[in-house]
C-alpha positions in Angstrom: 193.3 16.4 50.9 193.3 17.3 47.2 194.3 20.3 45.1 191.5 22.3 43.6 191.8 22.6 39.8 189.9 25.1 37.7 186.7 27.1 38.3 183.2 25.8 38.5 182.1 27.2 35.1 185.0 25.6 33.3 184.5 22.3 34.9 180.8 22.3 34.1 181.6 23.0 30.4 184.6 20.6 30.3 187.0 23.3 29.0 190.5 24.0 29.9 190.8 26.5 32.8 193.9 28.6 32.8 194.6 30.8 35.8 197.4 33.3 35.4 199.7 33.7 38.4 198.2 36.1 40.9 194.9 36.5 39.0 191.5 36.3 40.7 189.8 34.9 37.6 190.6 32.3 34.9 191.4 33.3 31.3 188.1 32.0 29.8 185.9 33.8 32.3 187.9 37.0 32.0 187.6 36.9 28.2 183.8 36.5 28.4 183.4 39.0 31.3 181.7 36.4 33.6 182.1 35.8 37.3 184.8 33.2 38.0 184.1 31.0 41.1 187.5 29.5 42.0 187.6 26.6 44.5 189.9 26.9 47.5 193.5 26.0 46.7 193.2 22.9 48.9 190.2 20.9 49.8 189.8 18.3 52.5 188.0 15.1 51.8 186.3 13.0 54.5 188.0 9.7 55.1 185.9 6.9 56.4 188.3 3.9 55.9 191.9 3.1 55.0 193.7 0.1 53.7 196.8 -1.2 55.4 198.7 -4.5 55.6 198.0 -6.7 58.5 200.1 -9.9 58.9 201.4 -9.4 55.4 197.9 -9.2 53.8 196.0 -6.0 52.9 193.1 -5.2 55.2 190.4 -2.5 55.4 190.1 -0.5 58.6 186.9 1.5 59.1 187.5 4.8 61.0 185.1 5.9 63.7 185.3 8.5 66.4 185.9 7.2 69.9 183.1 8.0 72.4 185.7 9.7 74.6 187.1 11.8 71.7 188.0 15.3 73.0 186.7 18.2 70.9 188.0 21.7 71.0 185.8 24.7 71.3 185.0 26.6 68.1 184.6 30.3 67.9 181.0 31.5 67.6 181.0 32.9 64.0 182.0 29.5 62.5 179.0 27.3 61.4 179.1 23.9 59.9 176.2 23.0 57.6 175.2 19.7 56.2 173.5 20.6 52.9 170.4 18.5 52.9 166.7 19.1 52.5 166.5 19.2 56.3 168.5 22.5 56.2 166.1 24.0 53.7 163.2 23.0 55.9 165.0 24.5 58.9 165.4 27.8 57.2 161.6 28.2 57.3 161.7 28.1 61.1 164.2 31.0 61.1 162.2 33.1 58.7 160.8 36.4 59.7 157.2 36.6 60.8 156.1 38.2 57.6 157.8 35.5 55.5 156.3 32.8 57.6 152.8 34.0 57.1 153.4 33.9 53.3 155.3 30.6 53.1 153.7 27.2 52.5 154.8 23.9 53.9 158.0 23.0 52.1 157.9 19.9 49.8 161.3 18.2 49.6 161.1 17.1 45.9 164.3 18.7 44.7 166.2 15.9 43.1 168.6 18.4 41.6 171.7 17.0 39.9 174.7 18.5 38.3 176.0 22.1 38.2 173.7 24.8 37.0 173.9 28.5 36.3 174.2 30.9 39.2 170.6 32.0 39.0 169.5 28.3 39.2 171.5 27.9 42.4 169.9 30.9 44.0 166.4 29.6 43.1 167.2 26.3 44.6 168.4 27.8 47.9 165.4 30.2 48.1 162.8 27.6 47.2 161.9 27.1 50.9 160.7 30.6 51.2 158.1 30.7 48.4 154.7 32.1 49.2 151.5 30.2 48.8 147.9 31.1 48.3 145.7 31.9 51.3 142.0 31.7 51.4 141.8 34.7 53.7 144.4 36.8 52.0 143.4 40.5 52.0 142.3 41.6 48.6 144.0 44.6 46.9 142.7 46.7 44.0 143.0 44.1 41.2 144.0 46.6 38.6 146.6 48.8 40.2 147.0 47.8 43.9 150.7 48.6 44.7 152.8 46.5 46.9 153.8 47.9 50.3 156.9 50.0 50.2 159.7 50.1 52.8 162.2 52.7 53.5 165.8 52.5 52.5 167.2 49.7 50.3 165.0 46.9 51.9 163.2 44.9 49.3 159.5 43.9 49.7 160.2 40.6 47.9 161.3 37.4 49.6 164.5 35.7 48.5 162.5 33.2 46.4 160.4 35.9 44.8 163.5 38.0 43.9 165.1 34.9 42.4 162.0 34.2 40.3 161.9 37.8 39.2 165.5 37.6 38.1 164.8 34.4 36.3 162.1 36.2 34.3 164.3 39.1 33.5 167.3 37.0 32.4 165.7 34.0 30.7 162.1 34.7 29.8 161.8 38.4 29.0 164.5 38.4 26.2 162.3 36.0 24.1 159.3 38.3 24.5 161.6 41.3 23.6 163.1 39.8 20.5 161.0 42.1 18.3 161.1 45.1 20.6 164.1 47.4 20.4 163.3 49.0 23.8 163.0 45.6 25.6 159.9 46.5 27.6 159.4 43.0 29.0 163.0 43.1 30.5 162.8 46.7 31.8 159.3 48.1 32.2 157.3 44.9 33.1 159.4 44.1 36.2 158.9 47.7 37.3 155.2 47.3 37.0 155.4 44.1 39.0 156.8 46.0 41.9 153.8 48.2 41.9 151.0 45.8 40.8 150.3 42.5 42.5 148.5 41.0 39.5 151.5 41.5 37.3 153.9 40.3 40.0 151.9 37.1 40.5 151.8 36.4 36.8 155.6 36.8 36.5 156.2 34.5 39.6 153.8 31.9 38.2 155.5 31.8 34.8 159.0 31.7 36.2 158.1 29.0 38.8 156.5 26.8 36.1 159.5 27.0 33.7 161.8 26.4 36.6 159.8 23.3 37.6 159.8 22.0 34.1 163.5 22.3 33.6 164.2 20.8 37.0 161.7 18.0 36.6 159.9 19.1 39.8 156.3 19.4 40.8 154.6 22.6 39.7 152.8 23.1 42.9 154.5 26.5 43.5 153.6 27.7 40.0 150.0 26.6 40.5 149.9 28.6 43.7 151.0 31.8 42.1 148.7 31.1 39.2 145.7 30.9 41.5 146.6 34.1 43.2 146.9 35.9 39.9 143.6 34.5 38.6 141.8 35.9 41.7 143.1 39.4 40.9 142.6 39.0 37.2 139.0 37.8 37.3 138.0 40.7 39.5 139.8 43.1 37.2 138.1 41.7 34.1 134.7 42.3 35.7 135.6 46.0 35.8 137.3 46.1 32.4 134.5 47.9 30.6 134.9 51.0 32.8 138.4 50.6 34.2 140.7 48.9 31.8 144.5 49.5 31.9 147.5 47.9 30.3 148.5 46.0 33.5 145.6 43.6 32.8 146.8 43.1 29.3 150.4 42.4 30.6 149.1 39.8 33.1 146.9 38.1 30.5 149.7 37.9 28.0 152.1 36.5 30.6 149.5 33.9 31.7 149.1 33.0 28.1 152.8 32.0 27.9 152.1 30.1 31.1 149.4 28.1 29.4 151.5 27.5 26.3 154.0 25.6 28.5 151.3 23.1 29.2 150.2 22.4 25.6 148.5 19.1 26.4 145.8 20.9 28.4 145.9 24.3 26.7 142.3 25.7 26.9 143.1 29.2 25.6 141.4 30.9 28.5 143.8 33.8 28.6 143.8 34.0 24.8 140.1 34.7 24.9 140.6 37.2 27.6 143.4 38.9 25.6 141.1 39.1 22.6 138.6 41.0 24.6 141.1 43.4 26.1 143.0 44.1 22.9 139.8 44.9 21.1 138.5 46.9 24.0 141.7 49.0 24.2 141.4 49.9 20.6 144.6 52.0 20.3 146.9 49.8 22.5 148.7 48.5 19.4 149.5 51.9 18.1 149.9 53.9 21.3 153.6 53.2 21.7 155.5 52.2 24.7 154.7 49.1 26.8 151.1 48.8 25.6 152.1 48.5 22.0 154.9 46.0 22.8 152.5 43.8 24.8 149.9 44.0 21.9 152.5 42.8 19.4 153.5 40.0 21.7 149.9 38.9 21.9 149.5 39.0 18.1 152.2 36.4 17.9 150.4 34.3 20.5 147.1 34.6 18.6 148.8 33.4 15.4 150.3 30.4 17.1 147.0 29.4 18.7 145.0 30.0 15.5 147.2 27.6 13.6 147.6 25.0 16.2 144.0 24.9 17.4 142.4 25.6 14.0 140.6 28.6 15.4 139.8 31.9 13.6 141.9 34.9 14.4 139.4 37.1 16.3 141.3 40.4 16.4 140.5 43.8 14.9 143.6 44.1 12.7 143.0 47.8 12.0 144.3 48.4 15.5 147.7 47.4 14.3 147.6 49.3 11.0 148.1 52.6 12.9 151.3 51.3 14.6 154.6 53.1 14.2 156.1 49.8 13.0 155.0 50.6 9.4 157.0 53.9 9.5 160.2 52.5 11.0 163.1 50.8 9.3 164.8 48.9 12.1 165.0 45.1 12.3 162.3 44.8 15.0 159.8 46.8 13.0 160.6 44.7 9.9 159.9 41.5 11.9 156.6 42.9 13.3 155.4 43.9 9.8 155.7 40.4 8.4 154.0 39.0 11.5 151.1 41.4 10.7 150.9 40.2 7.1 150.8 36.6 8.3 147.9 37.4 10.6 146.1 39.1 7.8 146.4 36.0 5.6 145.2 33.7 8.4 142.2 36.0 9.2 141.3 36.3 5.5 141.3 32.5 5.0 139.4 31.8 8.2 136.7 34.4 7.5 136.1 33.4 3.9 132.8 31.5 3.4 133.2 28.1 1.8 137.0 28.6 1.7 136.6 31.0 -1.2 139.1 33.9 -0.6 138.4 37.4 -1.9 140.8 37.7 -4.9 141.4 41.5 -4.5 142.2 41.2 -0.8 144.5 38.3 -1.5 146.4 40.2 -4.2 146.8 43.2 -1.9 148.4 41.1 0.8 150.5 39.2 -1.7 151.9 42.5 -3.0 152.6 43.7 0.5 154.5 40.5 1.3 156.6 40.9 -1.9 157.3 44.5 -1.1 158.4 43.5 2.4 160.8 40.9 0.9 162.3 43.5 -1.5 162.8 46.2 1.0 163.9 44.2 4.1 167.2 45.5 5.6 170.6 44.2 4.6 171.0 42.8 8.1 168.3 40.2 7.2 170.7 38.6 4.7 172.5 35.6 6.2 176.2 35.8 6.6 176.4 32.1 5.6 173.9 29.6 4.2 174.3 25.8 4.0 171.6 23.7 2.4 170.3 20.7 4.4 172.3 17.5 3.9 171.4 14.4 5.8 174.5 12.6 4.8 176.6 15.0 7.0 174.1 15.0 9.8 172.6 18.4 8.8 168.8 17.7 8.3 168.0 21.4 8.4 169.5 24.4 6.5 172.1 26.4 8.5 172.0 30.2 8.5 174.2 32.6 10.2 172.3 35.9 10.9 173.4 39.3 12.2 170.1 40.5 13.5 168.3 38.7 16.4 164.8 39.4 15.0 165.8 38.0 11.7 167.4 34.9 13.3 164.5 33.7 15.4 162.7 30.8 13.7 159.1 32.1 14.1 159.8 35.2 11.9 161.1 33.1 9.1 158.2 30.8 9.5 155.8 33.8 9.2 157.4 34.7 5.9 157.3 31.2 4.6 153.6 31.0 5.5 153.0 34.3 3.6 154.9 33.0 0.6 153.0 29.7 0.6 
């Protein structure tokens, strides 16, 4: 038996865990407003052997249950579980018929080590119930087919799907929303996923892939969701000329992030699809709401692909010129404006024959960049700046920023590209 000390979060971070008398949470967790998972006051450790003196010399005695050991009856609610992969596999046998039909054979390649965040633990526990692609799966309307709804508070998602959805909301969407004050990827995109199978499969594929990368696992689950989403997306793209909606653009942009995570084999398939959709929905970048947020997210993806893959920027930039970003003065709008100017420079250079850039167009962009630099908000000024100094193990400059859009490296890179 040993005395439990500290909570799980403090032990993981190797910080001192102080628990006031009678409190249900430690001081660090209370100060940060986080859930505090305290261990039981006493914990019992399995003993397999003991050391005792025998004839004056120390000897080891292995402990084993006698075959005639008498065991007492245990009340029905108590359950003893050995946490192994066999338990995870056994959970599939107890799944509901609906979940069974949607669940693949479980692959025991977990190999998880160390303590992780709560959402990671939920994902690991739910991994056995992940759905797989089926050849004979009934097809829905690829563009707007809603998921089946149930009455009351019952969810249509399995535990694994719900865990991946939460993973997307908590860990992936904030990066996509860094230049969006309304956080559409964290709020509206998950709502669309509950109504649109194509968006749902795209989210599940991206979350499963990032989860597998961080855990060092096989991406079989992500590939399964990816294949399901592609089936719906290909059918939707065939009808895009007559029935195009923003759900297709959402799915394509999310799948583009999925492709970027595999940079060794990035074929830009969804980048090409996004070009077609963005240019087809001519006003999506200036229509406001979710469509505009997704369009600006795609513009950042297109800039990245154009620079890395040495490809021209095949976008109609006039779609972005009508955006409300040029009439707003918040930090997110300021970030999007410099991203737009960076895209104009890349497009101007790639479209110039013989690398001869039109001087008048270049001067107009240069003046716009200088004007942006003069009028950017005060929140874009660093609270503290330290120049790089290799002698003190600081190879890069250190900046403390107030505004999240100003603090992300890509935005500063866009400005440096424009200045160059």
